[in-house]
C-alpha positions as CSV (number, residue, x, y, z in Angstrom):
1,M,145.2,119.9,115.0
2,S,146.1,123.4,113.6
3,E,143.8,125.5,111.6
4,L,146.5,125.2,108.8
5,Q,146.0,121.3,108.7
6,K,142.2,121.6,108.9
7,E,142.3,123.8,106.0
8,E,144.3,121.4,104.2
9,I,142.1,118.4,104.9
10,Q,139.1,120.5,103.9
11,R,140.6,121.4,100.7
12,R,141.5,117.8,100.0
13,V,138.0,116.6,101.0
14,A,136.4,119.2,98.9
15,K,138.1,117.8,95.7
16,C,136.4,114.3,96.7
17,M,132.9,115.8,96.9
18,P,132.1,116.2,93.3
19,W,133.0,112.4,92.6
20,I,131.0,111.2,95.6
21,L,128.1,113.3,94.4
22,L,128.5,111.7,91.1
23,F,127.6,108.4,92.7
24,E,124.2,110.4,93.7
25,F,123.7,111.5,90.2
26,F,124.0,107.7,88.8
27,Y,122.0,106.2,91.4
28,I,119.1,108.5,90.9
29,F,119.5,108.3,87.2
30,N,119.1,104.5,87.5
31,E,116.1,104.8,89.7
32,N,114.3,107.4,87.5
33,V,114.8,105.4,84.4
34,F,113.5,102.2,85.9
35,N,110.5,104.2,87.5
36,L,109.7,105.6,84.1
37,I,109.7,102.3,82.2
38,T,107.7,100.0,84.7
39,P,104.8,99.8,82.6
40,N,107.1,98.5,79.7
41,L,108.9,96.2,82.1
42,S,105.5,94.9,83.0
43,D,104.5,94.0,79.5
44,E,108.1,92.7,78.5
45,F,108.4,90.2,81.4
46,G,104.6,89.3,81.6
47,V,104.1,90.3,85.2
48,T,101.5,92.4,86.9
49,P,102.4,96.0,88.0
50,S,102.5,95.1,91.6
51,T,104.8,92.4,91.0
52,I,107.1,94.6,88.7
53,S,107.1,97.0,91.7
54,L,109.6,94.6,93.2
55,I,112.2,96.2,90.9
56,V,111.7,99.5,92.8
57,T,110.9,98.3,96.5
58,F,113.7,95.9,96.7
59,S,116.4,98.1,95.3
60,K,115.1,100.7,98.0
61,L,115.1,98.3,100.8
62,F,118.5,96.9,100.2
63,F,119.9,100.7,99.7
64,G,118.5,101.3,103.0
65,I,120.0,98.4,104.8
66,A,123.2,98.9,103.1
67,S,123.3,102.6,104.1
68,I,123.0,102.2,107.8
69,V,125.5,99.3,107.8
70,Y,128.2,101.7,106.2
71,T,127.3,104.4,108.6
72,A,127.4,102.2,111.4
73,L,130.9,100.8,110.0
74,S,132.2,104.4,109.7
75,D,132.5,104.4,113.6
76,I,135.1,101.6,113.7
77,V,136.3,101.4,110.1
78,S,137.8,104.3,108.1
79,I,135.4,106.1,105.7
80,R,138.3,106.0,103.3
81,K,138.5,102.2,103.4
82,V,134.9,101.7,103.2
83,L,134.4,104.1,100.2
84,L,137.4,102.8,98.3
85,F,136.3,99.0,98.6
86,T,132.6,99.8,97.5
87,C,133.7,102.1,94.7
88,I,135.9,99.5,93.1
89,I,133.3,96.7,93.5
90,F,130.5,98.9,92.2
91,P,131.5,98.4,88.4
92,I,131.1,94.7,88.9
93,A,127.6,95.1,90.1
94,T,126.7,97.4,87.1
95,L,128.1,94.9,84.6
96,I,125.7,92.1,86.0
97,G,122.8,94.4,85.2
98,V,123.6,94.6,81.5
99,F,123.1,90.9,81.2
100,S,119.8,90.9,83.1
101,Q,117.7,91.5,79.9
102,D,116.2,88.0,79.5
103,S,115.5,87.3,83.3
104,F,113.3,89.2,85.6
105,T,115.0,87.5,88.6
106,L,118.5,88.5,87.5
107,L,117.2,92.0,86.9
108,I,116.1,92.2,90.6
109,V,119.4,90.8,91.8
110,S,121.4,93.1,89.7
111,R,119.3,96.2,90.9
112,V,119.9,94.8,94.6
113,L,123.7,94.4,94.1
114,F,123.7,98.0,92.4
115,S,122.0,99.6,95.3
116,I,124.2,97.9,98.0
117,T,127.4,99.0,96.5
118,I,126.2,102.6,95.5
119,A,124.9,103.1,98.9
120,A,128.3,103.7,100.6
121,P,129.2,107.2,99.0
122,I,125.7,108.4,99.0
123,A,125.2,107.5,102.7
124,L,128.6,108.7,104.0
125,Q,128.7,111.9,102.0
126,I,126.3,113.2,104.6
127,I,128.8,112.4,107.5
128,I,131.8,113.7,105.5
129,A,130.0,117.0,105.3
130,I,129.2,116.9,108.9
131,K,132.6,115.9,110.1
132,Y,135.0,117.9,107.9
133,F,133.2,121.2,107.3
134,D,131.5,123.9,109.1
135,K,127.7,123.8,109.5
136,L,127.2,126.2,106.5
137,T,129.4,124.4,104.1
138,A,127.7,121.3,105.2
139,A,124.3,122.8,104.5
140,K,125.7,123.9,101.0
141,Y,126.3,120.4,100.3
142,F,123.0,119.2,101.3
143,G,121.8,121.7,98.8
144,Y,123.9,120.3,96.2
145,N,122.6,117.0,97.1
146,T,119.1,117.8,96.2
147,A,120.0,119.5,93.2
148,I,122.1,116.7,91.8
149,Y,119.0,114.4,92.8
150,Q,116.8,116.6,90.4
151,L,119.3,116.9,87.5
152,A,120.0,113.1,87.6
153,G,116.1,112.8,87.5
154,A,116.0,115.0,84.5
155,A,118.6,113.0,82.8
156,G,117.1,109.9,83.7
157,H,113.7,110.8,82.5
158,L,115.2,112.4,79.2
159,F,117.5,109.8,78.3
160,G,116.1,107.0,79.9
161,G,112.9,107.3,77.8
162,Y,114.7,107.2,74.4
163,I,117.1,104.4,75.6
164,A,114.2,102.1,76.6
165,E,112.2,103.1,73.5
166,Y,115.0,103.1,70.8
167,L,117.8,101.1,72.4
168,H,117.4,98.7,75.4
169,W,116.9,99.5,79.1
170,N,119.9,97.1,80.0
171,L,122.3,99.9,78.4
172,V,121.4,102.0,81.7
173,F,123.6,99.9,83.5
174,L,126.9,100.9,81.4
175,I,126.8,104.4,82.0
176,P,127.9,104.4,85.8
177,L,131.3,102.9,84.8
178,L,132.5,106.5,84.6
179,T,132.8,106.5,88.3
180,I,136.1,104.5,87.8
181,L,137.7,107.7,86.8
182,G,137.0,109.1,90.4
183,I,138.8,106.3,92.2
184,P,142.2,107.9,92.1
185,V,141.1,111.2,93.3
186,L,139.3,109.5,96.2
187,F,142.5,107.4,96.9
188,K,144.8,110.5,97.0
189,N,142.6,112.9,98.9
190,L,140.4,111.2,101.5
191,P,142.1,111.4,105.0
192,K,143.5,108.3,106.5
193,E,141.8,108.1,109.9
194,V,142.7,106.5,113.2
195,M,139.9,104.4,114.3
196,Q,138.8,103.1,117.7
197,K,138.4,99.4,118.1
198,G,134.6,98.1,118.1
199,S,132.3,95.4,116.8
200,F,129.5,95.3,114.4
201,D,126.2,93.5,115.1
202,I,125.8,91.4,112.1
203,A,122.9,89.2,113.6
204,G,120.8,92.6,114.2
205,M,121.5,93.5,110.7
206,L,120.3,90.2,109.1
207,L,117.3,90.4,111.5
208,M,116.3,94.0,110.3
209,T,116.7,92.9,106.6
210,A,114.4,89.9,107.1
211,I,111.8,92.2,108.8
212,S,111.8,94.5,106.0
213,A,111.7,91.9,103.2
214,F,108.8,90.2,104.7
215,L,106.9,93.4,105.2
216,I,107.5,94.5,101.7
217,T,106.8,91.3,100.0
218,F,103.5,91.0,101.9
219,L,102.4,94.2,100.8
220,T,103.5,93.8,97.3
221,F,101.5,90.7,96.7
222,K,98.5,92.3,98.2
223,M,98.5,90.6,101.6
224,Q,97.7,87.4,100.0
225,Y,100.3,85.2,102.2
226,P,99.8,85.9,105.8
227,L,102.8,83.8,106.4
228,L,105.2,86.7,105.4
229,L,103.4,88.9,107.9
230,L,104.0,86.1,110.4
231,G,107.4,86.0,109.5
232,A,108.0,89.6,110.0
233,V,106.3,89.5,113.4
234,V,108.8,86.8,114.4
235,C,111.8,88.4,113.4
236,V,110.6,91.7,115.0
237,A,110.2,89.8,118.4
238,L,113.7,88.2,117.8
239,F,115.2,91.5,117.0
240,I,113.9,93.3,120.0
241,W,115.0,90.3,122.4
242,H,118.4,90.4,120.6
243,T,118.8,94.2,120.8
244,F,118.4,94.4,124.5
245,R,120.9,91.3,124.8
246,S,123.7,92.7,122.8
247,K,126.5,94.9,123.9
248,N,126.8,96.8,120.7
249,P,123.2,96.4,119.0
250,F,122.5,97.3,115.3
251,L,120.2,99.8,116.5
252,K,121.1,101.7,119.8
253,P,118.1,101.8,122.0
254,E,119.5,105.0,123.7
255,L,119.2,106.9,120.4
256,F,115.5,106.5,120.4
257,K,115.5,108.3,123.8
258,V,116.6,111.6,122.4
259,K,113.6,114.0,122.4
260,G,111.9,114.3,119.2
261,I,113.8,111.4,117.3
262,M,111.0,109.0,117.0
263,L,108.3,111.8,115.8
264,S,111.0,113.1,113.5
265,L,111.5,109.6,112.0
266,I,107.9,109.2,111.4
267,V,107.7,112.7,109.5
268,G,110.6,111.3,107.3
269,A,108.7,107.8,106.7
270,L,105.5,109.6,105.8
271,F,107.2,112.0,103.4
272,Y,109.5,109.6,101.5
273,S,106.8,106.9,101.4
274,T,104.5,109.3,99.7
275,Q,107.5,110.3,97.3
276,I,108.2,106.8,96.1
277,G,104.4,105.9,96.0
278,F,103.6,109.0,93.8
279,Y,106.8,108.4,91.4
280,F,105.8,104.8,91.1
281,I,102.2,105.4,90.2
282,F,102.8,108.7,87.9
283,P,104.0,106.7,84.8
284,F,100.7,104.8,84.8
285,I,98.9,108.1,85.3
286,V,100.0,109.7,82.0
287,K,100.4,106.4,79.9
288,E,96.9,105.0,80.5
289,T,95.0,108.4,80.9
290,Y,96.6,110.2,77.9
291,S,98.3,107.2,75.9
292,M,101.8,109.1,75.9
293,S,104.9,107.3,74.5
294,T,107.7,106.7,77.0
295,S,110.1,108.9,75.3
296,T,107.6,111.7,75.5
297,I,106.7,111.1,79.1
298,G,110.4,111.4,79.7
299,L,110.7,114.7,78.0
300,F,107.8,116.3,80.1
301,Y,109.6,114.8,83.2
302,T,112.7,116.6,82.4
303,F,111.0,120.1,82.6
304,T,109.8,119.4,85.9
305,N,113.3,118.0,87.2
306,I,115.1,121.1,85.8
307,A,112.7,123.5,87.7
308,A,113.5,121.6,90.7
309,F,117.1,121.5,90.1
310,I,117.3,125.3,89.8
311,I,115.5,125.6,93.2
312,G,117.8,123.2,94.7
313,M,120.8,125.3,93.7
314,L,119.2,128.0,95.5
315,T,118.2,126.4,98.6
316,G,121.4,127.8,100.5
317,R,119.9,131.4,99.8
318,I,116.7,130.3,100.6
319,I,117.5,129.1,104.0
320,K,119.4,132.4,104.8
321,K,116.1,134.1,104.1
322,I,113.5,131.9,105.9
323,G,115.4,129.6,108.0
324,Y,115.7,125.6,108.1
325,R,112.2,124.9,109.6
326,N,110.3,127.1,107.2
327,I,112.0,126.0,104.2
328,A,111.1,122.3,105.1
329,L,107.5,123.7,105.8
330,L,107.5,125.5,102.4
331,G,108.5,122.1,100.7
332,G,105.4,120.4,102.4
333,L,103.1,123.2,101.1
334,F,104.5,122.6,97.4
335,I,104.1,118.8,97.7
336,F,100.6,119.1,98.9
337,A,99.9,121.4,96.2
338,G,101.1,119.1,93.5
339,L,99.1,116.3,94.8
340,A,96.1,118.3,95.0
341,T,96.5,119.2,91.4
342,I,96.6,115.7,90.4
343,A,93.8,114.6,92.7
344,F,91.3,117.3,91.2
345,L,92.6,117.8,87.6
346,V,94.0,114.4,86.7
347,G,91.0,113.8,84.2
348,Y,91.8,117.1,82.3
349,S,94.7,118.2,80.3
350,V,98.0,116.4,80.7
351,V,99.4,119.8,81.4
352,Y,97.8,119.8,85.0
353,S,99.3,116.3,85.5
354,F,102.9,117.6,84.8
355,L,102.2,120.8,86.7
356,G,101.4,118.7,89.7
357,M,104.6,116.6,89.2
358,G,106.7,120.1,88.9
359,L,105.1,121.4,92.3
360,F,105.7,117.9,93.7
361,N,109.5,117.7,92.9
362,I,110.2,121.4,93.9
363,G,108.5,120.6,97.4
364,Y,110.9,117.6,97.9
365,V,114.2,119.7,97.0
366,L,112.8,122.3,99.8
367,F,111.7,119.6,102.2
368,F,114.8,117.6,102.3
369,S,117.2,120.5,102.7
370,G,115.3,121.8,105.8
371,Y,114.3,118.2,107.1
372,L,117.9,116.8,107.0
373,T,119.4,119.8,108.8
374,N,116.7,119.9,111.4
375,F,117.1,116.1,112.0
376,T,120.8,116.4,112.8
377,Q,120.1,119.2,115.2
378,L,118.3,116.8,117.4
379,L,121.2,114.5,117.6
380,P,124.1,114.7,120.1
381,R,127.4,115.2,118.4
382,H,128.6,111.7,119.4
383,Q,125.5,110.1,118.0
384,H,125.7,111.8,114.2
385,G,126.8,108.6,112.6
386,A,124.2,106.4,114.3
387,G,121.5,108.8,114.0
388,I,121.9,109.5,110.2
389,G,122.3,105.7,109.8
390,V,118.9,105.0,111.5
391,E,117.2,108.0,109.5
392,K,118.5,106.5,106.1
393,L,117.3,103.2,107.0
394,V,113.8,104.3,108.3
395,V,113.6,106.6,105.3
396,T,114.4,104.1,102.8
397,I,112.3,101.2,104.2
398,S,109.4,103.4,104.4
399,A,110.2,104.6,100.8
400,S,110.0,100.9,99.7
401,L,106.7,100.3,101.8
402,G,105.4,103.5,100.0
403,G,105.9,101.9,96.6
404,A,104.4,98.7,97.9
405,F,101.4,100.5,99.5
406,V,100.5,102.2,96.2
407,A,101.0,98.9,94.2
408,L,98.6,97.5,96.8
409,L,95.9,100.2,96.1
410,Y,96.3,99.9,92.3
411,G,93.3,98.3,90.8
412,Q,91.4,97.8,93.8
413,P,87.6,98.0,93.4
414,Y,87.3,100.5,96.4
415,M,89.7,102.8,94.8
416,M,87.6,103.2,91.4
417,A,84.7,105.6,93.1
418,K,85.0,109.3,92.0
419,I,85.6,111.4,95.2
420,V,87.4,114.5,94.2
421,D,87.6,113.5,90.4
422,F,84.9,115.5,88.6
423,S,86.0,114.9,85.1
424,S,84.2,112.5,82.6
425,N,87.2,110.4,82.2
426,E,86.4,106.9,83.2
427,K,90.2,105.8,83.9
428,T,91.1,108.7,86.3
429,A,89.2,107.9,89.5
430,L,92.0,105.4,90.8
431,F,94.9,107.9,90.3
432,S,92.7,110.8,91.7
433,N,92.0,108.7,95.0
434,V,95.7,107.5,95.0
435,A,96.7,111.3,95.1
436,L,94.2,112.0,97.7
437,V,95.5,109.4,100.0
438,L,98.9,110.5,99.7
439,M,97.7,114.2,100.5
440,I,96.4,112.9,103.9
441,M,99.8,111.3,104.5
442,I,101.6,114.8,103.9
443,G,99.1,116.5,105.9
444,L,99.7,114.2,108.9
445,A,103.6,114.5,108.3
446,T,103.5,118.2,108.1
447,W,101.3,118.5,111.4
448,I,103.7,116.1,113.4
449,F,106.8,118.1,112.0
450,V,105.4,121.5,113.4
451,R,104.8,119.8,116.9
452,V,108.7,118.5,116.8
453,F,110.3,121.4,115.4
454,G,109.6,124.8,117.2
455,K,110.7,128.3,116.0
456,K,114.2,127.7,117.5
457,F,114.9,125.1,114.8
458,N,114.6,128.0,112.2
459,R,117.8,129.7,113.4
460,I,120.8,129.4,111.0
461,D,123.3,131.1,113.3
462,E,123.8,128.0,115.7
463,L,122.3,124.8,116.4
464,P,120.0,124.4,119.5
465,G,122.1,121.7,121.0
466,E,125.4,123.9,120.9
């Protein structure tokens, strides 16, 4: 392929990227609205906070499963075909959510379908960036990804609160229908690829789904049903047996032999489980401690998201100054500081709580841009798709488990003792202790990160594996 042809393909793909990022916007917008209104939904449907967390955890679970399915399919099916198919089905999934206001079960189903369909453009955008652009341009799109994440969070918190309080939350499912306008652009500009023949391990995918579903449900219901844990153990055994017998397994064992991959995945799991766990508990913190309305909470959320959005747009410049490894470490420091602010000061002014949230959000913008780049540096070129798919799966499942884990801690008697909460507020010990647990997780993850990624991973001129 000539340089002129490459430039033409890059120009056409660049036209698609804003529309693909728009799916990221609507996914995060939807997620943040439902994270914000979980206390309201708990009252509306008459279920406990741990049960209502299924709305968040199941959505994350199936998003993760779908992400690795789509990335695995991208090796044998054209990215263009996968994207166009899911983008056409996506509006149907959103419409189901509009009619779920009277059924908690239908709401969970609609959120799952929403996540499964929207996972394709979100998961494949990373592969598209790596496949069609140079490293620096791909890094720029990673930065845009994190910025869009925060912008969508700001919109979700600002408008979601008002929608939930003055209209109804089911209208949130109508807004993503705007993505229909981008389908002609994708159809016209996405390259028609010539794909190699291959097969897909459906049995392995189903077993992995079952393992994750059993574990998350077991934790969500506070480990009251040991049969769920037994089901997970049985499925793990079957999955391992199947993986070593299959010619083309769902998770390829050779990928995990790459040096640093396992520890890097553990880092991602700890960081992202902390993120979802904190996002789940934070609305309860400000509502139960300070009796704030949902719309007011959303307004304060917006300020923290906008600050993180600005940082996200600047990540490319920051990376050029300090490098990929250091920006991830800087992000970890901000996250730790945000959690510490909550742990020590949650019983005082609400300003401290939102300051902690602001530091936390900025930290994740910085961390994600550095972590994802470092992780892809570990992967051989021929395993980029498989590696990114596994990372998406591990991260998303751990995020789901993070929400379930915090829901498990919520209200437990052993979480009520004041450890680092020195305020006179009787309600805040639980929230302080949850933040303290999450601090420990971030500290451990950062220590592992430093061990895996040495100083050579900080270079921006070339990949260590090149």
